[in-house]
Steps between C-alpha positions, in 0.01 A plus 500: 500500500706401804806664345308826451381497864856435617629796298228729638577397859870556444432845352285593800766388747766703319275806467463546878869560582542705181211724605648525848841609370341764275287626786797526731726663243245752383254579780215728403535872568857456622828659398711196584515126467636244743778264409376192685420177318585247771191565711138503389416725792715783634596428860786579735686217326505721188733747671720665396276592207601698193265735322584628153377844398311509171506877436685812615376644831543879518558692822144635495364141520778358713336495844163357385691231311721399796193505729319267258785246521498519882124444508511213252778298661462578871266203532777250418770644724539373859594858597324832429612611156550877480621747242823564692572129538435433133711786370791444737506139377530641148753776557539567129163679519650760736792545260259559211294749700816686602588541135182704443674783691495814283865581570619147428330518162640848441853368563440264210377789278136396533232755588200365690192724513267246665661240726164327543515378139837331544528121522512368857482129414600396147321236297667159515644549847433258789369568851559229759266425793744399777487175695470496881876504558562814294184670632601437863845643431351816351242539778778478761695760305198737512472456879867585546510798268539860626485825308752738658505872418754750636370848422820715510684229301231501228517119487244221502636151571335161488622242752423134541595436861836680521591452131471814288335410168455844343589863552316774313525881489191691613363846554327603823274775633601864501594684818206736504138541603236561235125513461383198300159516336486120511495490880356850552764606755860600554731200478855434607645361177794324664487121453387336824711242681398182682454124472202327348378313195384534143121516533372564147589467131355751260527321168337763282593824674373845418767764477373794703680818599427523876558875497197577279338151502496491119551171317742502210529247216827598336844592631800701386812287512853609588570538128199741473300249295136437597368147546205324653543384856619141560301222659712400800360417848526735798562352848331644811682481831382489859753620761464455875133416445430821304428553133635832380412446135873456449557295185791334325455565129695567180588847381502589131784748575797302639703823498331564836637182659750570775311813598238617752248577231163330556192576708597225744493185286802289412577518127696244300604420144227337289705181455586484872132540596416167337762317706389669821136409429573131447714482816229667708175304521246620756640487857862527389700667779627854437712739702561863409780654700701819525858393567770756431797275583538215252761261369579562132595245228866526608399392851582844637285710732331798335288781645216608271351845457215565741244588228211541746695688767413249772841538671462877549 
């Protein structure tokens, strides 16, 4: 009898940690499990913490999924965990999102009708919650980041302090005035200049033609093929304390990059838009300038075409 009791007690003692491990590895209603067996309770001592993804996450579900991770693990981080912090700590996610670009897939002989159904985070991959040291480093990088746009150069650059991290081609507003149904008045379509910040992220944007205020759900690509519109965030700017409705967003027609073509917004490649978004959390500094004299890649002075006629 004593032997039986001893066996039952031993089984009960072993069952508790086994249950704990199963519960940690496979939390209910979750798309991930945590690789952490050393601690019975997740605390700051658990950091950095790896999460393994159990199933493919498509672009259409990407933002709710990332937000769910932020919500779940923010309670154990000694800093405020955000989407931008999480993804920048796992840069491979940006690389994967960039590869959903229609034209990147086309270059590999792959036609994509609906980007939203593409895989953003593959099953079996790992997402790491950063420790305090890495988080502090990233947060300082955010504070020291500036988005710099020179209109006549058709360039958007990302700087951390004085170090140039990226340079992307863009399109800018046309040199004309036009009545826009969206605003109900005549508008100067030239892209506005000034200094300010990124004030809003539009994660699930509607594509609306401001001329007639009609929403559209499909687009004709540069190769004349029709596809659904991609799910890529738009960034709203505030310049000199004013919001002009001037956005930074991807264009589905990169043939227009390097041109004064838009209704005032700054257009980018789809792949580039993902990088810009994750380097521009809310309150990121931005300057939009109109400098005709620049230094080119050969370190020589160059005078650009005055596309808006400001020097006349």
